[in-house]
Biotite code that builds the C-alpha atoms (Angstrom):
import biotite.structure as struc

atoms = struc.array([
    struc.Atom([5.479, -23.389, -8.071], chain_id="A", res_id=1, res_name="MET", atom_name="CA", element="C"),
    struc.Atom([7.780, -20.437, -7.423], chain_id="A", res_id=2, res_name="ALA", atom_name="CA", element="C"),
    struc.Atom([5.951, -17.321, -6.308], chain_id="A", res_id=3, res_name="LYS", atom_name="CA", element="C"),
    struc.Atom([7.341, -13.805, -6.437], chain_id="A", res_id=4, res_name="LYS", atom_name="CA", element="C"),
    struc.Atom([6.027, -10.763, -4.587], chain_id="A", res_id=5, res_name="ALA", atom_name="CA", element="C"),
    struc.Atom([6.916, -7.181, -5.480], chain_id="A", res_id=6, res_name="ILE", atom_name="CA", element="C"),
    struc.Atom([6.679, -4.338, -2.975], chain_id="A", res_id=7, res_name="VAL", atom_name="CA", element="C"),
    struc.Atom([6.842, -0.614, -3.698], chain_id="A", res_id=8, res_name="ALA", atom_name="CA", element="C"),
    struc.Atom([7.095, 1.505, -0.567], chain_id="A", res_id=9, res_name="GLY", atom_name="CA", element="C"),
    struc.Atom([8.793, -1.144, 1.586], chain_id="A", res_id=10, res_name="ALA", atom_name="CA", element="C"),
    struc.Atom([10.414, 1.475, 3.822], chain_id="A", res_id=11, res_name="SER", atom_name="CA", element="C"),
    struc.Atom([7.110, 3.075, 4.842], chain_id="A", res_id=12, res_name="GLY", atom_name="CA", element="C"),
    struc.Atom([4.968, 2.323, 7.876], chain_id="A", res_id=13, res_name="LEU", atom_name="CA", element="C"),
    struc.Atom([2.808, -0.371, 6.257], chain_id="A", res_id=14, res_name="ILE", atom_name="CA", element="C"),
    struc.Atom([5.461, -1.500, 3.793], chain_id="A", res_id=15, res_name="GLY", atom_name="CA", element="C"),
    struc.Atom([7.972, -2.253, 6.547], chain_id="A", res_id=16, res_name="THR", atom_name="CA", element="C"),
    struc.Atom([5.552, -4.625, 8.269], chain_id="A", res_id=17, res_name="HIS", atom_name="CA", element="C"),
    struc.Atom([4.473, -6.182, 4.985], chain_id="A", res_id=18, res_name="LEU", atom_name="CA", element="C"),
    struc.Atom([8.064, -6.874, 3.986], chain_id="A", res_id=19, res_name="LEU", atom_name="CA", element="C"),
    struc.Atom([8.761, -8.674, 7.269], chain_id="A", res_id=20, res_name="GLN", atom_name="CA", element="C"),
    struc.Atom([5.648, -10.818, 6.814], chain_id="A", res_id=21, res_name="ILE", atom_name="CA", element="C"),
    struc.Atom([6.533, -11.732, 3.229], chain_id="A", res_id=22, res_name="LEU", atom_name="CA", element="C"),
    struc.Atom([10.056, -12.726, 4.245], chain_id="A", res_id=23, res_name="LEU", atom_name="CA", element="C"),
    struc.Atom([8.895, -14.735, 7.244], chain_id="A", res_id=24, res_name="LYS", atom_name="CA", element="C"),
    struc.Atom([6.053, -16.659, 5.617], chain_id="A", res_id=25, res_name="GLN", atom_name="CA", element="C"),
    struc.Atom([6.842, -19.496, 3.232], chain_id="A", res_id=26, res_name="ALA", atom_name="CA", element="C"),
    struc.Atom([4.196, -18.718, 0.586], chain_id="A", res_id=27, res_name="TYR", atom_name="CA", element="C"),
    struc.Atom([6.459, -16.427, -1.458], chain_id="A", res_id=28, res_name="TYR", atom_name="CA", element="C"),
    struc.Atom([9.933, -17.709, -2.256], chain_id="A", res_id=29, res_name="ASN", atom_name="CA", element="C"),
    struc.Atom([11.145, -14.397, -3.753], chain_id="A", res_id=30, res_name="GLU", atom_name="CA", element="C"),
    struc.Atom([10.466, -10.849, -2.595], chain_id="A", res_id=31, res_name="VAL", atom_name="CA", element="C"),
    struc.Atom([11.506, -7.941, -4.781], chain_id="A", res_id=32, res_name="LEU", atom_name="CA", element="C"),
    struc.Atom([11.391, -4.457, -3.300], chain_id="A", res_id=33, res_name="ILE", atom_name="CA", element="C"),
    struc.Atom([11.602, -1.277, -5.362], chain_id="A", res_id=34, res_name="LEU", atom_name="CA", element="C"),
    struc.Atom([13.675, 1.279, -3.474], chain_id="A", res_id=35, res_name="VAL", atom_name="CA", element="C"),
    struc.Atom([15.290, 4.646, -4.077], chain_id="A", res_id=36, res_name="ARG", atom_name="CA", element="C"),
    struc.Atom([18.257, 3.499, -1.998], chain_id="A", res_id=37, res_name="LYS", atom_name="CA", element="C"),
    struc.Atom([19.040, 0.078, -0.583], chain_id="A", res_id=38, res_name="LYS", atom_name="CA", element="C"),
    struc.Atom([17.720, -0.826, 2.834], chain_id="A", res_id=39, res_name="LEU", atom_name="CA", element="C"),
    struc.Atom([20.138, -2.202, 5.474], chain_id="A", res_id=40, res_name="PRO", atom_name="CA", element="C"),
    struc.Atom([18.497, -5.615, 5.278], chain_id="A", res_id=41, res_name="LEU", atom_name="CA", element="C"),
    struc.Atom([19.559, -9.005, 3.961], chain_id="A", res_id=42, res_name="GLN", atom_name="CA", element="C"),
    struc.Atom([17.547, -12.180, 3.501], chain_id="A", res_id=43, res_name="HIS", atom_name="CA", element="C"),
    struc.Atom([17.850, -15.172, 1.208], chain_id="A", res_id=44, res_name="GLN", atom_name="CA", element="C"),
    struc.Atom([14.478, -14.382, -0.380], chain_id="A", res_id=45, res_name="LYS", atom_name="CA", element="C"),
    struc.Atom([15.029, -10.652, -0.693], chain_id="A", res_id=46, res_name="LEU", atom_name="CA", element="C"),
    struc.Atom([16.126, -8.774, -3.802], chain_id="A", res_id=47, res_name="LYS", atom_name="CA", element="C"),
    struc.Atom([16.447, -4.998, -3.758], chain_id="A", res_id=48, res_name="GLN", atom_name="CA", element="C"),
    struc.Atom([16.075, -3.065, -6.991], chain_id="A", res_id=49, res_name="LEU", atom_name="CA", element="C"),
    struc.Atom([17.167, 0.575, -6.853], chain_id="A", res_id=50, res_name="VAL", atom_name="CA", element="C"),
    struc.Atom([14.851, 2.449, -9.194], chain_id="A", res_id=51, res_name="VAL", atom_name="CA", element="C"),
    struc.Atom([14.154, 5.931, -10.430], chain_id="A", res_id=52, res_name="ASN", atom_name="CA", element="C"),
    struc.Atom([10.377, 6.143, -10.200], chain_id="A", res_id=53, res_name="PHE", atom_name="CA", element="C"),
    struc.Atom([10.446, 8.723, -12.978], chain_id="A", res_id=54, res_name="GLU", atom_name="CA", element="C"),
    struc.Atom([11.733, 5.975, -15.271], chain_id="A", res_id=55, res_name="GLN", atom_name="CA", element="C"),
    struc.Atom([9.719, 2.966, -14.149], chain_id="A", res_id=56, res_name="LEU", atom_name="CA", element="C"),
    struc.Atom([9.336, 1.629, -17.676], chain_id="A", res_id=57, res_name="LYS", atom_name="CA", element="C"),
    struc.Atom([13.062, 0.997, -17.887], chain_id="A", res_id=58, res_name="SER", atom_name="CA", element="C"),
    struc.Atom([12.692, -1.486, -15.011], chain_id="A", res_id=59, res_name="PHE", atom_name="CA", element="C"),
    struc.Atom([9.599, -3.212, -16.407], chain_id="A", res_id=60, res_name="SER", atom_name="CA", element="C"),
    struc.Atom([11.434, -6.461, -17.095], chain_id="A", res_id=61, res_name="GLY", atom_name="CA", element="C"),
    struc.Atom([11.729, -7.050, -13.337], chain_id="A", res_id=62, res_name="GLU", atom_name="CA", element="C"),
    struc.Atom([8.065, -6.404, -12.610], chain_id="A", res_id=63, res_name="LEU", atom_name="CA", element="C"),
    struc.Atom([6.682, -9.885, -13.004], chain_id="A", res_id=64, res_name="ASN", atom_name="CA", element="C"),
    struc.Atom([5.364, -12.339, -10.471], chain_id="A", res_id=65, res_name="GLY", atom_name="CA", element="C"),
    struc.Atom([2.351, -13.334, -8.430], chain_id="A", res_id=66, res_name="GLU", atom_name="CA", element="C"),
    struc.Atom([1.484, -10.076, -6.675], chain_id="A", res_id=67, res_name="ALA", atom_name="CA", element="C"),
    struc.Atom([2.518, -6.433, -6.594], chain_id="A", res_id=68, res_name="LEU", atom_name="CA", element="C"),
    struc.Atom([1.929, -4.506, -3.375], chain_id="A", res_id=69, res_name="PHE", atom_name="CA", element="C"),
    struc.Atom([1.877, -0.723, -3.674], chain_id="A", res_id=70, res_name="CYS", atom_name="CA", element="C"),
    struc.Atom([2.409, 1.025, -0.340], chain_id="A", res_id=71, res_name="CYS", atom_name="CA", element="C"),
    struc.Atom([3.635, 4.299, -1.809], chain_id="A", res_id=72, res_name="LEU", atom_name="CA", element="C"),
    struc.Atom([2.516, 7.552, -0.239], chain_id="A", res_id=73, res_name="GLY", atom_name="CA", element="C"),
    struc.Atom([3.676, 10.838, 1.174], chain_id="A", res_id=74, res_name="SER", atom_name="CA", element="C"),
    struc.Atom([2.522, 13.713, 3.364], chain_id="A", res_id=75, res_name="THR", atom_name="CA", element="C"),
    struc.Atom([2.135, 17.410, 2.663], chain_id="A", res_id=76, res_name="LYS", atom_name="CA", element="C"),
    struc.Atom([4.810, 18.127, 5.244], chain_id="A", res_id=77, res_name="ARG", atom_name="CA", element="C"),
    struc.Atom([7.345, 15.913, 3.466], chain_id="A", res_id=78, res_name="LYS", atom_name="CA", element="C"),
    struc.Atom([6.157, 16.892, -0.005], chain_id="A", res_id=79, res_name="THR", atom_name="CA", element="C"),
    struc.Atom([4.737, 20.436, 0.028], chain_id="A", res_id=80, res_name="PRO", atom_name="CA", element="C"),
    struc.Atom([4.901, 20.640, -3.771], chain_id="A", res_id=81, res_name="ASP", atom_name="CA", element="C"),
    struc.Atom([1.480, 19.274, -4.725], chain_id="A", res_id=82, res_name="LEU", atom_name="CA", element="C"),
    struc.Atom([2.604, 18.277, -8.215], chain_id="A", res_id=83, res_name="SER", atom_name="CA", element="C"),
    struc.Atom([5.294, 15.997, -6.757], chain_id="A", res_id=84, res_name="ILE", atom_name="CA", element="C"),
    struc.Atom([2.843, 14.752, -4.137], chain_id="A", res_id=85, res_name="TYR", atom_name="CA", element="C"),
    struc.Atom([0.424, 13.812, -6.925], chain_id="A", res_id=86, res_name="TYR", atom_name="CA", element="C"),
    struc.Atom([3.149, 11.874, -8.732], chain_id="A", res_id=87, res_name="LYS", atom_name="CA", element="C"),
    struc.Atom([3.905, 9.818, -5.624], chain_id="A", res_id=88, res_name="ILE", atom_name="CA", element="C"),
    struc.Atom([0.292, 9.126, -4.697], chain_id="A", res_id=89, res_name="ASP", atom_name="CA", element="C"),
    struc.Atom([-1.194, 8.795, -8.188], chain_id="A", res_id=90, res_name="HIS", atom_name="CA", element="C"),
    struc.Atom([1.219, 8.593, -11.101], chain_id="A", res_id=91, res_name="ASP", atom_name="CA", element="C"),
    struc.Atom([3.679, 6.048, -9.698], chain_id="A", res_id=92, res_name="TYR", atom_name="CA", element="C"),
    struc.Atom([1.008, 3.620, -8.420], chain_id="A", res_id=93, res_name="PRO", atom_name="CA", element="C"),
    struc.Atom([-0.808, 3.888, -11.754], chain_id="A", res_id=94, res_name="LEU", atom_name="CA", element="C"),
    struc.Atom([2.366, 3.241, -13.770], chain_id="A", res_id=95, res_name="GLN", atom_name="CA", element="C"),
    struc.Atom([3.162, 0.250, -11.589], chain_id="A", res_id=96, res_name="LEU", atom_name="CA", element="C"),
    struc.Atom([-0.330, -1.114, -12.187], chain_id="A", res_id=97, res_name="ALA", atom_name="CA", element="C"),
    struc.Atom([0.033, -0.647, -15.940], chain_id="A", res_id=98, res_name="GLN", atom_name="CA", element="C"),
    struc.Atom([3.344, -2.498, -15.946], chain_id="A", res_id=99, res_name="LEU", atom_name="CA", element="C"),
    struc.Atom([1.917, -5.222, -13.724], chain_id="A", res_id=100, res_name="ALA", atom_name="CA", element="C"),
    struc.Atom([-0.935, -5.770, -16.187], chain_id="A", res_id=101, res_name="LEU", atom_name="CA", element="C"),
    struc.Atom([1.471, -5.732, -19.124], chain_id="A", res_id=102, res_name="GLN", atom_name="CA", element="C"),
    struc.Atom([3.708, -8.342, -17.476], chain_id="A", res_id=103, res_name="ASN", atom_name="CA", element="C"),
    struc.Atom([0.940, -10.682, -16.378], chain_id="A", res_id=104, res_name="GLY", atom_name="CA", element="C"),
    struc.Atom([1.128, -10.014, -12.637], chain_id="A", res_id=105, res_name="VAL", atom_name="CA", element="C"),
    struc.Atom([-1.943, -11.743, -11.193], chain_id="A", res_id=106, res_name="LYS", atom_name="CA", element="C"),
    struc.Atom([-2.699, -9.441, -8.254], chain_id="A", res_id=107, res_name="GLN", atom_name="CA", element="C"),
    struc.Atom([-2.318, -5.762, -7.467], chain_id="A", res_id=108, res_name="TYR", atom_name="CA", element="C"),
    struc.Atom([-2.698, -4.556, -3.868], chain_id="A", res_id=109, res_name="HIS", atom_name="CA", element="C"),
    struc.Atom([-3.093, -0.808, -3.364], chain_id="A", res_id=110, res_name="LEU", atom_name="CA", element="C"),
    struc.Atom([-2.932, 1.066, -0.073], chain_id="A", res_id=111, res_name="VAL", atom_name="CA", element="C"),
    struc.Atom([-5.395, 3.947, -0.373], chain_id="A", res_id=112, res_name="SER", atom_name="CA", element="C"),
    struc.Atom([-7.153, 5.823, 2.421], chain_id="A", res_id=113, res_name="SER", atom_name="CA", element="C"),
    struc.Atom([-10.459, 6.061, 4.186], chain_id="A", res_id=114, res_name="ILE", atom_name="CA", element="C"),
    struc.Atom([-12.641, 8.687, 2.519], chain_id="A", res_id=115, res_name="GLY", atom_name="CA", element="C"),
    struc.Atom([-11.033, 8.255, -0.904], chain_id="A", res_id=116, res_name="ALA", atom_name="CA", element="C"),
    struc.Atom([-13.250, 10.112, -3.368], chain_id="A", res_id=117, res_name="ASN", atom_name="CA", element="C"),
    struc.Atom([-12.264, 11.044, -6.903], chain_id="A", res_id=118, res_name="ALA", atom_name="CA", element="C"),
    struc.Atom([-14.821, 13.880, -6.876], chain_id="A", res_id=119, res_name="HIS", atom_name="CA", element="C"),
    struc.Atom([-14.114, 15.208, -3.409], chain_id="A", res_id=120, res_name="GLY", atom_name="CA", element="C"),
    struc.Atom([-12.740, 18.612, -2.456], chain_id="A", res_id=121, res_name="ARG", atom_name="CA", element="C"),
    struc.Atom([-9.940, 17.517, -0.158], chain_id="A", res_id=122, res_name="ASN", atom_name="CA", element="C"),
    struc.Atom([-6.726, 17.177, -2.170], chain_id="A", res_id=123, res_name="PHE", atom_name="CA", element="C"),
    struc.Atom([-5.493, 14.131, -0.259], chain_id="A", res_id=124, res_name="TYR", atom_name="CA", element="C"),
    struc.Atom([-8.655, 12.020, -0.449], chain_id="A", res_id=125, res_name="THR", atom_name="CA", element="C"),
    struc.Atom([-9.410, 13.229, -3.972], chain_id="A", res_id=126, res_name="LYS", atom_name="CA", element="C"),
    struc.Atom([-5.981, 12.095, -5.158], chain_id="A", res_id=127, res_name="THR", atom_name="CA", element="C"),
    struc.Atom([-6.488, 8.716, -3.515], chain_id="A", res_id=128, res_name="LYS", atom_name="CA", element="C"),
    struc.Atom([-9.901, 8.415, -5.170], chain_id="A", res_id=129, res_name="GLY", atom_name="CA", element="C"),
    struc.Atom([-8.535, 9.289, -8.588], chain_id="A", res_id=130, res_name="GLN", atom_name="CA", element="C"),
    struc.Atom([-5.777, 6.721, -8.145], chain_id="A", res_id=131, res_name="THR", atom_name="CA", element="C"),
    struc.Atom([-8.316, 4.050, -7.241], chain_id="A", res_id=132, res_name="GLU", atom_name="CA", element="C"),
    struc.Atom([-10.516, 4.923, -10.226], chain_id="A", res_id=133, res_name="ALA", atom_name="CA", element="C"),
    struc.Atom([-7.695, 5.018, -12.775], chain_id="A", res_id=134, res_name="ASP", atom_name="CA", element="C"),
    struc.Atom([-6.191, 1.733, -11.604], chain_id="A", res_id=135, res_name="ILE", atom_name="CA", element="C"),
    struc.Atom([-9.604, 0.040, -11.498], chain_id="A", res_id=136, res_name="THR", atom_name="CA", element="C"),
    struc.Atom([-10.201, 1.145, -15.104], chain_id="A", res_id=137, res_name="ALA", atom_name="CA", element="C"),
    struc.Atom([-7.159, -0.842, -16.263], chain_id="A", res_id=138, res_name="LEU", atom_name="CA", element="C"),
    struc.Atom([-9.003, -4.120, -15.791], chain_id="A", res_id=139, res_name="GLY", atom_name="CA", element="C"),
    struc.Atom([-6.444, -5.947, -13.663], chain_id="A", res_id=140, res_name="LEU", atom_name="CA", element="C"),
    struc.Atom([-7.325, -9.625, -12.997], chain_id="A", res_id=141, res_name="PRO", atom_name="CA", element="C"),
    struc.Atom([-7.324, -9.055, -9.239], chain_id="A", res_id=142, res_name="THR", atom_name="CA", element="C"),
    struc.Atom([-7.273, -5.679, -7.538], chain_id="A", res_id=143, res_name="LEU", atom_name="CA", element="C"),
    struc.Atom([-7.411, -5.190, -3.784], chain_id="A", res_id=144, res_name="HIS", atom_name="CA", element="C"),
    struc.Atom([-7.858, -1.647, -2.485], chain_id="A", res_id=145, res_name="ILE", atom_name="CA", element="C"),
    struc.Atom([-7.269, -1.013, 1.212], chain_id="A", res_id=146, res_name="TYR", atom_name="CA", element="C"),
    struc.Atom([-8.715, 2.096, 2.863], chain_id="A", res_id=147, res_name="ARG", atom_name="CA", element="C"),
    struc.Atom([-7.228, 2.305, 6.356], chain_id="A", res_id=148, res_name="PRO", atom_name="CA", element="C"),
    struc.Atom([-8.199, 5.026, 8.788], chain_id="A", res_id=149, res_name="SER", atom_name="CA", element="C"),
    struc.Atom([-5.593, 6.857, 10.894], chain_id="A", res_id=150, res_name="ALA", atom_name="CA", element="C"),
    struc.Atom([-2.540, 4.617, 11.110], chain_id="A", res_id=151, res_name="LEU", atom_name="CA", element="C"),
    struc.Atom([-0.741, 3.770, 14.314], chain_id="A", res_id=152, res_name="THR", atom_name="CA", element="C"),
    struc.Atom([2.599, 2.069, 14.822], chain_id="A", res_id=153, res_name="GLY", atom_name="CA", element="C"),
    struc.Atom([6.242, 2.887, 15.281], chain_id="A", res_id=154, res_name="LYS", atom_name="CA", element="C"),
    struc.Atom([7.636, 5.019, 12.483], chain_id="A", res_id=155, res_name="ARG", atom_name="CA", element="C"),
    struc.Atom([11.246, 5.403, 11.387], chain_id="A", res_id=156, res_name="ASN", atom_name="CA", element="C"),
    struc.Atom([10.773, 9.157, 11.561], chain_id="A", res_id=157, res_name="GLU", atom_name="CA", element="C"),
    struc.Atom([9.212, 11.286, 14.249], chain_id="A", res_id=158, res_name="LYS", atom_name="CA", element="C"),
    struc.Atom([5.821, 12.775, 13.367], chain_id="A", res_id=159, res_name="ARG", atom_name="CA", element="C"),
    struc.Atom([4.438, 14.880, 16.193], chain_id="A", res_id=160, res_name="VAL", atom_name="CA", element="C"),
    struc.Atom([0.979, 15.316, 14.703], chain_id="A", res_id=161, res_name="MET", atom_name="CA", element="C"),
    struc.Atom([0.537, 11.570, 14.111], chain_id="A", res_id=162, res_name="GLU", atom_name="CA", element="C"),
    struc.Atom([1.581, 10.907, 17.717], chain_id="A", res_id=163, res_name="SER", atom_name="CA", element="C"),
    struc.Atom([-1.037, 13.348, 18.980], chain_id="A", res_id=164, res_name="ILE", atom_name="CA", element="C"),
    struc.Atom([-3.716, 11.822, 16.752], chain_id="A", res_id=165, res_name="VAL", atom_name="CA", element="C"),
    struc.Atom([-2.830, 8.327, 18.020], chain_id="A", res_id=166, res_name="ALA", atom_name="CA", element="C"),
    struc.Atom([-3.319, 9.447, 21.625], chain_id="A", res_id=167, res_name="ILE", atom_name="CA", element="C"),
    struc.Atom([-6.650, 11.080, 20.825], chain_id="A", res_id=168, res_name="ILE", atom_name="CA", element="C"),
    struc.Atom([-7.863, 8.033, 18.886], chain_id="A", res_id=169, res_name="MET", atom_name="CA", element="C"),
    struc.Atom([-7.224, 5.740, 21.851], chain_id="A", res_id=170, res_name="LYS", atom_name="CA", element="C"),
    struc.Atom([-9.905, 7.704, 23.671], chain_id="A", res_id=171, res_name="VAL", atom_name="CA", element="C"),
    struc.Atom([-12.271, 8.044, 20.724], chain_id="A", res_id=172, res_name="ILE", atom_name="CA", element="C"),
    struc.Atom([-12.043, 4.512, 19.276], chain_id="A", res_id=173, res_name="ASN", atom_name="CA", element="C"),
    struc.Atom([-14.430, 2.850, 21.773], chain_id="A", res_id=174, res_name="PRO", atom_name="CA", element="C"),
    struc.Atom([-17.049, 5.485, 20.958], chain_id="A", res_id=175, res_name="LEU", atom_name="CA", element="C"),
    struc.Atom([-16.972, 4.689, 17.248], chain_id="A", res_id=176, res_name="LEU", atom_name="CA", element="C"),
    struc.Atom([-19.494, 1.902, 16.789], chain_id="A", res_id=177, res_name="ILE", atom_name="CA", element="C"),
    struc.Atom([-21.801, 0.699, 14.041], chain_id="A", res_id=178, res_name="GLY", atom_name="CA", element="C"),
    struc.Atom([-21.233, 2.604, 10.810], chain_id="A", res_id=179, res_name="ARG", atom_name="CA", element="C"),
    struc.Atom([-18.605, 4.732, 12.521], chain_id="A", res_id=180, res_name="LEU", atom_name="CA", element="C"),
    struc.Atom([-16.436, 1.745, 13.382], chain_id="A", res_id=181, res_name="LYS", atom_name="CA", element="C"),
    struc.Atom([-14.445, 2.102, 10.172], chain_id="A", res_id=182, res_name="LYS", atom_name="CA", element="C"),
    struc.Atom([-13.098, 5.433, 11.438], chain_id="A", res_id=183, res_name="TYR", atom_name="CA", element="C"),
    struc.Atom([-11.257, 3.811, 14.327], chain_id="A", res_id=184, res_name="ARG", atom_name="CA", element="C"),
    struc.Atom([-7.471, 4.057, 14.101], chain_id="A", res_id=185, res_name="SER", atom_name="CA", element="C"),
    struc.Atom([-5.731, 0.928, 12.879], chain_id="A", res_id=186, res_name="ILE", atom_name="CA", element="C"),
    struc.Atom([-2.233, -0.427, 13.383], chain_id="A", res_id=187, res_name="ASN", atom_name="CA", element="C"),
    struc.Atom([-0.057, -0.569, 10.276], chain_id="A", res_id=188, res_name="ALA", atom_name="CA", element="C"),
    struc.Atom([0.904, -4.169, 11.103], chain_id="A", res_id=189, res_name="ALA", atom_name="CA", element="C"),
    struc.Atom([-2.800, -5.087, 10.941], chain_id="A", res_id=190, res_name="THR", atom_name="CA", element="C"),
    struc.Atom([-3.112, -3.597, 7.461], chain_id="A", res_id=191, res_name="VAL", atom_name="CA", element="C"),
    struc.Atom([0.014, -5.427, 6.313], chain_id="A", res_id=192, res_name="ALA", atom_name="CA", element="C"),
    struc.Atom([-1.272, -8.780, 7.582], chain_id="A", res_id=193, res_name="MET", atom_name="CA", element="C"),
    struc.Atom([-4.614, -8.255, 5.857], chain_id="A", res_id=194, res_name="ALA", atom_name="CA", element="C"),
    struc.Atom([-2.799, -7.561, 2.590], chain_id="A", res_id=195, res_name="MET", atom_name="CA", element="C"),
    struc.Atom([-0.749, -10.726, 2.903], chain_id="A", res_id=196, res_name="TYR", atom_name="CA", element="C"),
    struc.Atom([-3.792, -12.828, 3.815], chain_id="A", res_id=197, res_name="ASN", atom_name="CA", element="C"),
    struc.Atom([-5.717, -11.620, 0.778], chain_id="A", res_id=198, res_name="GLN", atom_name="CA", element="C"),
    struc.Atom([-2.757, -12.265, -1.511], chain_id="A", res_id=199, res_name="SER", atom_name="CA", element="C"),
    struc.Atom([-2.705, -15.989, -0.749], chain_id="A", res_id=200, res_name="ILE", atom_name="CA", element="C"),
    struc.Atom([-6.380, -16.381, -1.657], chain_id="A", res_id=201, res_name="ILE", atom_name="CA", element="C"),
    struc.Atom([-7.137, -17.273, -5.258], chain_id="A", res_id=202, res_name="ASN", atom_name="CA", element="C"),
    struc.Atom([-9.834, -14.731, -6.101], chain_id="A", res_id=203, res_name="ALA", atom_name="CA", element="C"),
    struc.Atom([-10.405, -12.482, -9.098], chain_id="A", res_id=204, res_name="THR", atom_name="CA", element="C"),
    struc.Atom([-12.154, -9.135, -9.349], chain_id="A", res_id=205, res_name="GLY", atom_name="CA", element="C"),
    struc.Atom([-12.021, -5.789, -7.591], chain_id="A", res_id=206, res_name="VAL", atom_name="CA", element="C"),
    struc.Atom([-12.174, -5.766, -3.798], chain_id="A", res_id=207, res_name="PHE", atom_name="CA", element="C"),
    struc.Atom([-12.408, -2.615, -1.668], chain_id="A", res_id=208, res_name="VAL", atom_name="CA", element="C"),
    struc.Atom([-11.615, -3.074, 2.005], chain_id="A", res_id=209, res_name="HIS", atom_name="CA", element="C"),
    struc.Atom([-12.677, -0.351, 4.422], chain_id="A", res_id=210, res_name="GLU", atom_name="CA", element="C"),
    struc.Atom([-10.742, 0.046, 7.646], chain_id="A", res_id=211, res_name="SER", atom_name="CA", element="C"),
    struc.Atom([-13.068, -2.028, 9.839], chain_id="A", res_id=212, res_name="ASP", atom_name="CA", element="C"),
    struc.Atom([-13.024, -4.855, 7.312], chain_id="A", res_id=213, res_name="LYS", atom_name="CA", element="C"),
    struc.Atom([-9.219, -4.722, 7.157], chain_id="A", res_id=214, res_name="ILE", atom_name="CA", element="C"),
    struc.Atom([-9.232, -5.427, 10.881], chain_id="A", res_id=215, res_name="GLU", atom_name="CA", element="C"),
    struc.Atom([-11.290, -8.560, 10.272], chain_id="A", res_id=216, res_name="GLN", atom_name="CA", element="C"),
    struc.Atom([-9.128, -9.731, 7.361], chain_id="A", res_id=217, res_name="LEU", atom_name="CA", element="C"),
    struc.Atom([-5.966, -9.602, 9.425], chain_id="A", res_id=218, res_name="SER", atom_name="CA", element="C"),
])
């Protein structure tokens, strides 16, 4: 049976790795990516849909298939306007989940963050927590939520702070054991592989994967 995967955020750190996995593996025979502008990439399985995320409903007819992977996200440096930041991290993922449910998409995979807490004080983790809660409330057949810790891996853009954190985490990681293990940094490619692996398993319900578990699932 033909299987179609949809990816939002395919140009990001995790999304880039996930896209390569989906194109390489035989499980999905069609991969649709939602992009603001086309990526310089061609593949027989790949279809690129240029969308305005402010008008997602107008593209709803394309949002059908086996699984939708949401890797959308931003940073305060890239998006200092918190209202726009909230749209990217909350509104767009929620709208995609609503359309996925409406169109009978079987699985929804959401990249969140370690420490996500809808009632927290930190804007970033609170937004992630609210996104998790609102999407969970929709009642999707299968929802996977991934909460990676600090991400490592080669980015398309230079981020000095992330580079510094990666160096520090190399020293700290071995010291984080037991309950603290989930705070170890994790490579974006590892997260992407865990997402793919979970998508080819026929399971229903809500699954929350903390960073240390993501490592195991990859």
